[in-house]
PyMOL Python script that loads the backbone (N, CA, C, O; Angstrom):
from pymol import cmd

cmd.read_pdbstr("""\
ATOM      1  N   MET A   1       7.469 -10.939   5.918  1.00  0.00           N
ATOM      2  CA  MET A   1       7.303 -12.114   6.747  1.00  0.00           C
ATOM      3  C   MET A   1       7.207 -13.377   5.894  1.00  0.00           C
ATOM      4  O   MET A   1       7.793 -14.407   6.227  1.00  0.00           O
ATOM      5  N   ARG A   2       6.464 -13.287   4.792  1.00  0.00           N
ATOM      6  CA  ARG A   2       6.342 -14.478   3.942  1.00  0.00           C
ATOM      7  C   ARG A   2       7.680 -14.828   3.287  1.00  0.00           C
ATOM      8  O   ARG A   2       8.004 -16.004   3.121  1.00  0.00           O
ATOM      9  N   LYS A   3       8.463 -13.795   2.913  1.00  0.00           N
ATOM     10  CA  LYS A   3       9.771 -14.049   2.329  1.00  0.00           C
ATOM     11  C   LYS A   3      10.666 -14.759   3.346  1.00  0.00           C
ATOM     12  O   LYS A   3      11.362 -15.715   3.004  1.00  0.00           O
ATOM     13  N   THR A   4      10.647 -14.294   4.581  1.00  0.00           N
ATOM     14  CA  THR A   4      11.458 -14.914   5.629  1.00  0.00           C
ATOM     15  C   THR A   4      11.075 -16.380   5.796  1.00  0.00           C
ATOM     16  O   THR A   4      11.938 -17.245   5.949  1.00  0.00           O
ATOM     17  N   GLU A   5       9.784 -16.648   5.767  1.00  0.00           N
ATOM     18  CA  GLU A   5       9.305 -18.026   5.929  1.00  0.00           C
ATOM     19  C   GLU A   5       9.683 -18.872   4.720  1.00  0.00           C
ATOM     20  O   GLU A   5      10.092 -20.022   4.877  1.00  0.00           O
ATOM     21  N   ALA A   6       9.551 -18.314   3.506  1.00  0.00           N
ATOM     22  CA  ALA A   6       9.777 -19.086   2.289  1.00  0.00           C
ATOM     23  C   ALA A   6      11.255 -19.243   1.929  1.00  0.00           C
ATOM     24  O   ALA A   6      11.664 -20.299   1.448  1.00  0.00           O
ATOM     25  N   GLU A   7      12.058 -18.202   2.159  1.00  0.00           N
ATOM     26  CA  GLU A   7      13.436 -18.223   1.655  1.00  0.00           C
ATOM     27  C   GLU A   7      14.518 -18.319   2.721  1.00  0.00           C
ATOM     28  O   GLU A   7      15.640 -18.722   2.415  1.00  0.00           O
ATOM     29  N   ASP A   8      14.217 -17.965   3.946  1.00  0.00           N
ATOM     30  CA  ASP A   8      15.255 -17.912   4.978  1.00  0.00           C
ATOM     31  C   ASP A   8      15.124 -19.002   6.030  1.00  0.00           C
ATOM     32  O   ASP A   8      15.759 -18.923   7.082  1.00  0.00           O
ATOM     33  N   GLY A   9      14.318 -20.010   5.766  1.00  0.00           N
ATOM     34  CA  GLY A   9      14.199 -21.116   6.710  1.00  0.00           C
ATOM     35  C   GLY A   9      13.305 -20.843   7.899  1.00  0.00           C
ATOM     36  O   GLY A   9      13.332 -21.604   8.866  1.00  0.00           O
ATOM     37  N   ASN A  10      12.515 -19.786   7.863  1.00  0.00           N
ATOM     38  CA  ASN A  10      11.543 -19.453   8.904  1.00  0.00           C
ATOM     39  C   ASN A  10      12.168 -19.351  10.302  1.00  0.00           C
ATOM     40  O   ASN A  10      11.757 -20.076  11.208  1.00  0.00           O
ATOM     41  N   PRO A  11      13.153 -18.467  10.491  1.00  0.00           N
ATOM     42  CA  PRO A  11      13.820 -18.362  11.796  1.00  0.00           C
ATOM     43  C   PRO A  11      12.917 -17.848  12.918  1.00  0.00           C
ATOM     44  O   PRO A  11      13.233 -18.034  14.093  1.00  0.00           O
ATOM     45  N   TYR A  12      11.793 -17.200  12.571  1.00  0.00           N
ATOM     46  CA  TYR A  12      10.906 -16.643  13.590  1.00  0.00           C
ATOM     47  C   TYR A  12       9.701 -17.526  13.881  1.00  0.00           C
ATOM     48  O   TYR A  12       8.866 -17.171  14.713  1.00  0.00           O
ATOM     49  N   GLY A  13       9.597 -18.665  13.213  1.00  0.00           N
ATOM     50  CA  GLY A  13       8.463 -19.570  13.437  1.00  0.00           C
ATOM     51  C   GLY A  13       7.142 -18.992  12.963  1.00  0.00           C
ATOM     52  O   GLY A  13       6.120 -19.174  13.625  1.00  0.00           O
ATOM     53  N   ILE A  14       7.137 -18.300  11.834  1.00  0.00           N
ATOM     54  CA  ILE A  14       5.938 -17.651  11.312  1.00  0.00           C
ATOM     55  C   ILE A  14       5.018 -18.675  10.671  1.00  0.00           C
ATOM     56  O   ILE A  14       5.459 -19.499   9.870  1.00  0.00           O
ATOM     57  N   ASP A  15       3.744 -18.626  11.023  1.00  0.00           N
ATOM     58  CA  ASP A  15       2.715 -19.425  10.360  1.00  0.00           C
ATOM     59  C   ASP A  15       2.063 -18.507   9.333  1.00  0.00           C
ATOM     60  O   ASP A  15       1.261 -17.646   9.694  1.00  0.00           O
ATOM     61  N   GLU A  16       2.400 -18.681   8.050  1.00  0.00           N
ATOM     62  CA  GLU A  16       1.943 -17.743   7.024  1.00  0.00           C
ATOM     63  C   GLU A  16       0.435 -17.745   6.831  1.00  0.00           C
ATOM     64  O   GLU A  16      -0.086 -16.847   6.169  1.00  0.00           O
ATOM     65  N   SER A  17      -0.271 -18.695   7.368  1.00  0.00           N
ATOM     66  CA  SER A  17      -1.735 -18.696   7.259  1.00  0.00           C
ATOM     67  C   SER A  17      -2.380 -17.819   8.326  1.00  0.00           C
ATOM     68  O   SER A  17      -3.598 -17.641   8.327  1.00  0.00           O
ATOM     69  N   LYS A  18      -1.578 -17.270   9.231  1.00  0.00           N
ATOM     70  CA  LYS A  18      -2.117 -16.465  10.325  1.00  0.00           C
ATOM     71  C   LYS A  18      -1.519 -15.061  10.376  1.00  0.00           C
ATOM     72  O   LYS A  18      -1.380 -14.491  11.458  1.00  0.00           O
ATOM     73  N   ILE A  19      -1.164 -14.496   9.225  1.00  0.00           N
ATOM     74  CA  ILE A  19      -0.617 -13.141   9.165  1.00  0.00           C
ATOM     75  C   ILE A  19      -1.788 -12.179   9.019  1.00  0.00           C
ATOM     76  O   ILE A  19      -2.605 -12.327   8.111  1.00  0.00           O
ATOM     77  N   VAL A  20      -1.873 -11.202   9.902  1.00  0.00           N
ATOM     78  CA  VAL A  20      -2.936 -10.206   9.839  1.00  0.00           C
ATOM     79  C   VAL A  20      -2.321  -8.811   9.843  1.00  0.00           C
ATOM     80  O   VAL A  20      -1.160  -8.621  10.203  1.00  0.00           O
ATOM     81  N   MET A  21      -3.123  -7.859   9.439  1.00  0.00           N
ATOM     82  CA  MET A  21      -2.685  -6.476   9.401  1.00  0.00           C
ATOM     83  C   MET A  21      -3.808  -5.632   9.971  1.00  0.00           C
ATOM     84  O   MET A  21      -4.976  -5.877   9.668  1.00  0.00           O
ATOM     85  N   GLY A  22      -3.487  -4.660  10.777  1.00  0.00           N
ATOM     86  CA  GLY A  22      -4.515  -3.805  11.351  1.00  0.00           C
ATOM     87  C   GLY A  22      -3.911  -2.546  11.915  1.00  0.00           C
ATOM     88  O   GLY A  22      -2.701  -2.331  11.843  1.00  0.00           O
ATOM     89  N   GLY A  23      -4.756  -1.723  12.471  1.00  0.00           N
ATOM     90  CA  GLY A  23      -4.259  -0.503  13.059  1.00  0.00           C
ATOM     91  C   GLY A  23      -5.379   0.469  13.358  1.00  0.00           C
ATOM     92  O   GLY A  23      -6.546   0.221  13.054  1.00  0.00           O
ATOM     93  N   GLN A  24      -5.004   1.560  13.950  1.00  0.00           N
ATOM     94  CA  GLN A  24      -5.942   2.616  14.290  1.00  0.00           C
ATOM     95  C   GLN A  24      -5.387   3.905  13.689  1.00  0.00           C
ATOM     96  O   GLN A  24      -4.189   4.165  13.791  1.00  0.00           O
ATOM     97  N   GLY A  25      -6.228   4.698  13.077  1.00  0.00           N
ATOM     98  CA  GLY A  25      -5.754   5.913  12.419  1.00  0.00           C
ATOM     99  C   GLY A  25      -5.006   5.563  11.153  1.00  0.00           C
ATOM    100  O   GLY A  25      -5.555   4.895  10.277  1.00  0.00           O
ATOM    101  N   THR A  26      -3.763   6.000  11.038  1.00  0.00           N
ATOM    102  CA  THR A  26      -2.974   5.758   9.832  1.00  0.00           C
ATOM    103  C   THR A  26      -2.744   4.275   9.608  1.00  0.00           C
ATOM    104  O   THR A  26      -2.778   3.823   8.464  1.00  0.00           O
ATOM    105  N   GLY A  27      -2.516   3.511  10.646  1.00  0.00           N
ATOM    106  CA  GLY A  27      -2.326   2.062  10.498  1.00  0.00           C
ATOM    107  C   GLY A  27      -3.546   1.391   9.892  1.00  0.00           C
ATOM    108  O   GLY A  27      -3.413   0.497   9.057  1.00  0.00           O
ATOM    109  N   GLY A  28      -4.731   1.815  10.304  1.00  0.00           N
ATOM    110  CA  GLY A  28      -5.967   1.281   9.738  1.00  0.00           C
ATOM    111  C   GLY A  28      -6.114   1.670   8.282  1.00  0.00           C
ATOM    112  O   GLY A  28      -6.525   0.854   7.457  1.00  0.00           O
ATOM    113  N   TYR A  29      -5.784   2.908   7.959  1.00  0.00           N
ATOM    114  CA  TYR A  29      -5.850   3.382   6.578  1.00  0.00           C
ATOM    115  C   TYR A  29      -4.902   2.580   5.690  1.00  0.00           C
ATOM    116  O   TYR A  29      -5.277   2.165   4.593  1.00  0.00           O
ATOM    117  N   LEU A  30      -3.682   2.362   6.160  1.00  0.00           N
ATOM    118  CA  LEU A  30      -2.722   1.592   5.382  1.00  0.00           C
ATOM    119  C   LEU A  30      -3.171   0.144   5.205  1.00  0.00           C
ATOM    120  O   LEU A  30      -2.984  -0.438   4.137  1.00  0.00           O
ATOM    121  N   SER A  31      -3.758  -0.434   6.238  1.00  0.00           N
ATOM    122  CA  SER A  31      -4.263  -1.805   6.146  1.00  0.00           C
ATOM    123  C   SER A  31      -5.347  -1.912   5.090  1.00  0.00           C
ATOM    124  O   SER A  31      -5.342  -2.848   4.291  1.00  0.00           O
ATOM    125  N   MET A  32      -6.276  -0.966   5.076  1.00  0.00           N
ATOM    126  CA  MET A  32      -7.352  -0.986   4.088  1.00  0.00           C
ATOM    127  C   MET A  32      -6.795  -0.745   2.683  1.00  0.00           C
ATOM    128  O   MET A  32      -7.249  -1.369   1.724  1.00  0.00           O
ATOM    129  N   GLY A  33      -5.830   0.140   2.556  1.00  0.00           N
ATOM    130  CA  GLY A  33      -5.217   0.386   1.252  1.00  0.00           C
ATOM    131  C   GLY A  33      -4.497  -0.846   0.734  1.00  0.00           C
ATOM    132  O   GLY A  33      -4.547  -1.145  -0.459  1.00  0.00           O
ATOM    133  N   TYR A  34      -3.836  -1.550   1.616  1.00  0.00           N
ATOM    134  CA  TYR A  34      -3.087  -2.752   1.227  1.00  0.00           C
ATOM    135  C   TYR A  34      -4.007  -3.828   0.649  1.00  0.00           C
ATOM    136  O   TYR A  34      -3.660  -4.486  -0.332  1.00  0.00           O
ATOM    137  N   ILE A  35      -5.172  -4.003   1.255  1.00  0.00           N
ATOM    138  CA  ILE A  35      -6.059  -5.067   0.777  1.00  0.00           C
ATOM    139  C   ILE A  35      -6.884  -4.661  -0.439  1.00  0.00           C
ATOM    140  O   ILE A  35      -7.429  -5.527  -1.124  1.00  0.00           O
ATOM    141  N   THR A  36      -6.988  -3.365  -0.723  1.00  0.00           N
ATOM    142  CA  THR A  36      -7.825  -2.951  -1.845  1.00  0.00           C
ATOM    143  C   THR A  36      -7.051  -2.633  -3.112  1.00  0.00           C
ATOM    144  O   THR A  36      -7.641  -2.624  -4.192  1.00  0.00           O
ATOM    145  N   LEU A  37      -5.760  -2.372  -3.024  1.00  0.00           N
ATOM    146  CA  LEU A  37      -4.961  -2.053  -4.205  1.00  0.00           C
ATOM    147  C   LEU A  37      -4.173  -3.295  -4.636  1.00  0.00           C
ATOM    148  O   LEU A  37      -3.405  -3.855  -3.854  1.00  0.00           O
ATOM    149  N   ASP A  38      -4.371  -3.711  -5.877  1.00  0.00           N
ATOM    150  CA  ASP A  38      -3.712  -4.918  -6.372  1.00  0.00           C
ATOM    151  C   ASP A  38      -2.450  -4.640  -7.179  1.00  0.00           C
ATOM    152  O   ASP A  38      -1.528  -5.455  -7.197  1.00  0.00           O
ATOM    153  N   THR A  39      -2.408  -3.486  -7.848  1.00  0.00           N
ATOM    154  CA  THR A  39      -1.260  -3.171  -8.701  1.00  0.00           C
ATOM    155  C   THR A  39      -0.809  -1.741  -8.449  1.00  0.00           C
ATOM    156  O   THR A  39      -1.580  -0.913  -7.964  1.00  0.00           O
ATOM    157  N   VAL A  40       0.435  -1.460  -8.779  1.00  0.00           N
ATOM    158  CA  VAL A  40       0.978  -0.110  -8.604  1.00  0.00           C
ATOM    159  C   VAL A  40       0.206   0.891  -9.457  1.00  0.00           C
ATOM    160  O   VAL A  40       0.032   2.041  -9.052  1.00  0.00           O
ATOM    161  N   SER A  41      -0.257   0.473 -10.629  1.00  0.00           N
ATOM    162  CA  SER A  41      -0.962   1.398 -11.516  1.00  0.00           C
ATOM    163  C   SER A  41      -2.248   1.937 -10.881  1.00  0.00           C
ATOM    164  O   SER A  41      -2.716   3.007 -11.269  1.00  0.00           O
ATOM    165  N   GLU A  42      -2.825   1.223  -9.923  1.00  0.00           N
ATOM    166  CA  GLU A  42      -4.029   1.703  -9.243  1.00  0.00           C
ATOM    167  C   GLU A  42      -3.761   2.925  -8.368  1.00  0.00           C
ATOM    168  O   GLU A  42      -4.699   3.627  -7.991  1.00  0.00           O
ATOM    169  N   LEU A  43      -2.506   3.186  -8.041  1.00  0.00           N
ATOM    170  CA  LEU A  43      -2.158   4.363  -7.257  1.00  0.00           C
ATOM    171  C   LEU A  43      -2.266   5.647  -8.070  1.00  0.00           C
ATOM    172  O   LEU A  43      -2.284   6.742  -7.506  1.00  0.00           O
ATOM    173  N   PHE A  44      -2.337   5.516  -9.390  1.00  0.00           N
ATOM    174  CA  PHE A  44      -2.312   6.673 -10.262  1.00  0.00           C
ATOM    175  C   PHE A  44      -3.662   6.924 -10.933  1.00  0.00           C
ATOM    176  O   PHE A  44      -3.710   7.358 -12.084  1.00  0.00           O
ATOM    177  N   ILE A  45      -4.762   6.652 -10.219  1.00  0.00           N
ATOM    178  CA  ILE A  45      -6.092   6.931 -10.735  1.00  0.00           C
ATOM    179  C   ILE A  45      -6.291   8.439 -10.719  1.00  0.00           C
ATOM    180  O   ILE A  45      -6.240   9.075  -9.667  1.00  0.00           O
ATOM    181  N   TYR A  46      -6.519   9.001 -11.901  1.00  0.00           N
ATOM    182  CA  TYR A  46      -6.662  10.454 -12.020  1.00  0.00           C
ATOM    183  C   TYR A  46      -8.136  10.808 -11.956  1.00  0.00           C
ATOM    184  O   TYR A  46      -8.915  10.136 -12.633  1.00  0.00           O
ATOM    185  N   PRO A  47      -8.580  11.779 -11.221  1.00  0.00           N
ATOM    186  CA  PRO A  47      -7.855  12.693 -10.339  1.00  0.00           C
ATOM    187  C   PRO A  47      -7.865  12.257  -8.873  1.00  0.00           C
ATOM    188  O   PRO A  47      -7.406  12.993  -7.999  1.00  0.00           O
ATOM    189  N   LYS A  48      -8.391  11.055  -8.607  1.00  0.00           N
ATOM    190  CA  LYS A  48      -8.588  10.628  -7.220  1.00  0.00           C
ATOM    191  C   LYS A  48      -7.317  10.714  -6.372  1.00  0.00           C
ATOM    192  O   LYS A  48      -7.364  11.210  -5.246  1.00  0.00           O
ATOM    193  N   PHE A  49      -6.195  10.246  -6.889  1.00  0.00           N
ATOM    194  CA  PHE A  49      -4.965  10.211  -6.107  1.00  0.00           C
ATOM    195  C   PHE A  49      -3.943  11.242  -6.588  1.00  0.00           C
ATOM    196  O   PHE A  49      -2.737  11.017  -6.489  1.00  0.00           O
ATOM    197  N   PHE A  50      -4.429  12.375  -7.111  1.00  0.00           N
ATOM    198  CA  PHE A  50      -3.541  13.439  -7.588  1.00  0.00           C
ATOM    199  C   PHE A  50      -3.854  14.750  -6.866  1.00  0.00           C
ATOM    200  O   PHE A  50      -5.004  15.034  -6.533  1.00  0.00           O
ATOM    201  N   ASP A  51      -2.817  15.531  -6.635  1.00  0.00           N
ATOM    202  CA  ASP A  51      -2.978  16.877  -6.089  1.00  0.00           C
ATOM    203  C   ASP A  51      -3.359  17.785  -7.248  1.00  0.00           C
ATOM    204  O   ASP A  51      -2.533  18.095  -8.106  1.00  0.00           O
ATOM    205  N   THR A  52      -4.616  18.208  -7.265  1.00  0.00           N
ATOM    206  CA  THR A  52      -5.122  19.042  -8.353  1.00  0.00           C
ATOM    207  C   THR A  52      -5.327  20.491  -7.914  1.00  0.00           C
ATOM    208  O   THR A  52      -6.120  21.213  -8.519  1.00  0.00           O
ATOM    209  N   SER A  53      -4.623  20.921  -6.871  1.00  0.00           N
ATOM    210  CA  SER A  53      -4.791  22.280  -6.363  1.00  0.00           C
ATOM    211  C   SER A  53      -4.284  23.337  -7.349  1.00  0.00           C
ATOM    212  O   SER A  53      -4.770  24.467  -7.338  1.00  0.00           O
ATOM    213  N   ASP A  54      -3.325  22.988  -8.191  1.00  0.00           N
ATOM    214  CA  ASP A  54      -2.845  23.915  -9.224  1.00  0.00           C
ATOM    215  C   ASP A  54      -3.810  23.830 -10.409  1.00  0.00           C
ATOM    216  O   ASP A  54      -4.102  22.729 -10.874  1.00  0.00           O
ATOM    217  N   PRO A  55      -4.311  24.963 -10.909  1.00  0.00           N
ATOM    218  CA  PRO A  55      -5.265  24.904 -12.015  1.00  0.00           C
ATOM    219  C   PRO A  55      -4.678  24.369 -13.331  1.00  0.00           C
ATOM    220  O   PRO A  55      -5.430  23.964 -14.217  1.00  0.00           O
ATOM    221  N   ASN A  56      -3.373  24.364 -13.463  1.00  0.00           N
ATOM    222  CA  ASN A  56      -2.729  23.865 -14.678  1.00  0.00           C
ATOM    223  C   ASN A  56      -2.585  22.341 -14.581  1.00  0.00           C
ATOM    224  O   ASN A  56      -1.827  21.858 -13.739  1.00  0.00           O
ATOM    225  N   PRO A  57      -3.293  21.571 -15.422  1.00  0.00           N
ATOM    226  CA  PRO A  57      -3.213  20.108 -15.343  1.00  0.00           C
ATOM    227  C   PRO A  57      -1.803  19.553 -15.517  1.00  0.00           C
ATOM    228  O   PRO A  57      -1.515  18.459 -15.032  1.00  0.00           O
ATOM    229  N   ALA A  58      -0.930  20.271 -16.188  1.00  0.00           N
ATOM    230  CA  ALA A  58       0.445  19.799 -16.362  1.00  0.00           C
ATOM    231  C   ALA A  58       1.196  19.751 -15.038  1.00  0.00           C
ATOM    232  O   ALA A  58       2.201  19.049 -14.927  1.00  0.00           O
ATOM    233  N   ASN A  59       0.724  20.487 -14.032  1.00  0.00           N
ATOM    234  CA  ASN A  59       1.384  20.526 -12.723  1.00  0.00           C
ATOM    235  C   ASN A  59       0.725  19.622 -11.691  1.00  0.00           C
ATOM    236  O   ASN A  59       1.120  19.655 -10.525  1.00  0.00           O
ATOM    237  N   HIS A  60      -0.258  18.822 -12.067  1.00  0.00           N
ATOM    238  CA  HIS A  60      -0.905  17.910 -11.108  1.00  0.00           C
ATOM    239  C   HIS A  60       0.079  16.788 -10.764  1.00  0.00           C
ATOM    240  O   HIS A  60       0.641  16.139 -11.647  1.00  0.00           O
ATOM    241  N   MET A  61       0.268  16.582  -9.483  1.00  0.00           N
ATOM    242  CA  MET A  61       1.243  15.603  -8.999  1.00  0.00           C
ATOM    243  C   MET A  61       0.534  14.460  -8.296  1.00  0.00           C
ATOM    244  O   MET A  61      -0.465  14.689  -7.614  1.00  0.00           O
ATOM    245  N   PRO A  62       1.027  13.223  -8.446  1.00  0.00           N
ATOM    246  CA  PRO A  62       0.439  12.104  -7.703  1.00  0.00           C
ATOM    247  C   PRO A  62       0.680  12.269  -6.206  1.00  0.00           C
ATOM    248  O   PRO A  62       1.743  12.738  -5.799  1.00  0.00           O
ATOM    249  N   MET A  63      -0.297  11.889  -5.384  1.00  0.00           N
ATOM    250  CA  MET A  63      -0.154  11.963  -3.924  1.00  0.00           C
ATOM    251  C   MET A  63       0.700  10.832  -3.388  1.00  0.00           C
ATOM    252  O   MET A  63       1.269  10.947  -2.303  1.00  0.00           O
ATOM    253  N   VAL A  64       0.799   9.739  -4.132  1.00  0.00           N
ATOM    254  CA  VAL A  64       1.597   8.587  -3.723  1.00  0.00           C
ATOM    255  C   VAL A  64       2.733   8.435  -4.720  1.00  0.00           C
ATOM    256  O   VAL A  64       2.491   8.263  -5.914  1.00  0.00           O
ATOM    257  N   ILE A  65       3.956   8.496  -4.245  1.00  0.00           N
ATOM    258  CA  ILE A  65       5.117   8.290  -5.094  1.00  0.00           C
ATOM    259  C   ILE A  65       5.626   6.882  -4.793  1.00  0.00           C
ATOM    260  O   ILE A  65       6.062   6.593  -3.679  1.00  0.00           O
ATOM    261  N   SER A  66       5.565   6.024  -5.784  1.00  0.00           N
ATOM    262  CA  SER A  66       5.928   4.616  -5.545  1.00  0.00           C
ATOM    263  C   SER A  66       7.422   4.427  -5.346  1.00  0.00           C
ATOM    264  O   SER A  66       7.880   3.304  -5.136  1.00  0.00           O
TER     265      SER A  66
END
""", "prot")
cmd.dss("prot")
cmd.show_as("cartoon", "prot")
cmd.util.cbc("prot")
cmd.orient("prot")
């Protein structure tokens, strides 16, 4: 939305000071994730965001693939 407003002449009449994000269930989870993660590297916090079900650490996979 901000790109459309900044680069495409704002064809939808977006007021960038009034953009909100919300949801229920998965939408709420994504909204909270969006505001708390600042960089892509934060998605790879080990072991918080990794599947560690395999006992071999070499096989631990990130839960989020960027």
